[in-house]
C-alpha positions in Angstrom: 11.2 -4.3 10.9 12.3 -1.4 10.6 10.4 -0.3 6.7 6.6 1.4 7.7 3.8 0.7 5.3 1.5 4.1 5.2 -1.1 2.3 2.8 -3.8 3.0 5.8 -3.0 7.0 5.5 -2.8 7.3 2.1 -6.0 5.5 1.6 -8.1 7.2 4.4 -6.2 10.9 2.0 -8.2 9.5 -1.3 -11.2 8.1 0.7 -10.3 4.5 -1.1 -11.8 1.8 1.1 -9.5 -1.4 1.0 -12.3 -2.8 -1.2 -11.9 -0.2 -3.6 -7.9 0.1 -3.8 -8.4 -3.8 -4.2 -10.4 -4.4 -7.8 -8.8 -0.7 -9.0 -5.4 -2.7 -8.7 -6.7 -6.2 -9.1 -5.6 -7.3 -5.9 -6.7 -10.0 -3.8 -8.2 -8.2 -0.4 -6.0 -10.9 1.9 -3.1 -9.5 -0.1 -3.4 -6.1 0.4 -4.7 -6.5 3.7 -1.6 -8.1 4.8 0.3 -4.9 3.2 -1.5 -2.9 4.4 -0.5 -4.3 8.4 2.8 -4.2 6.9 2.6 -8.1 7.6 4.5 -8.7 4.3 8.3 -9.2 3.4 8.8 -7.6 -0.1 6.5 -5.7 -2.6 6.9 -6.0 -6.6 7.0 -3.4 -8.8 4.1 -2.9 -10.4 2.4 -3.8 -8.1 4.2 -0.8 -5.9 3.2 1.4 -9.2 -0.5 0.0 -9.8 -1.2 0.7 -6.2 0.8 4.4 -6.2 -1.2 5.0 -9.4 -5.0 4.3 -8.2 -3.6 6.3 -5.2 -1.9 9.5 -7.2 1.1 9.3 -4.7 4.7 8.3 -4.6 6.1 5.2 -3.3 7.8 7.0 -0.8 4.2 8.0 0.4 3.9 4.9 1.2 6.8 3.1 2.5 8.8 5.2 5.4 12.0 4.0 7.0 13.2 4.0 10.5 16.3 3.0 13.0 15.5 0.6 14.8 
């Protein structure tokens, strides 16, 4: 896929664990893990907004486009 999810990078920069982010954003660990590994085909804007708020970042910090 041409969209790269950099959630793990932002979590490391903010020193936040998957469990902490899951509780803060109110997303299951399973869904957050899928997002972190890039194994999702879609993300709701409300989820993206909540993750950005929790990590104090912009959507562009989490998502990256590369040509295949």
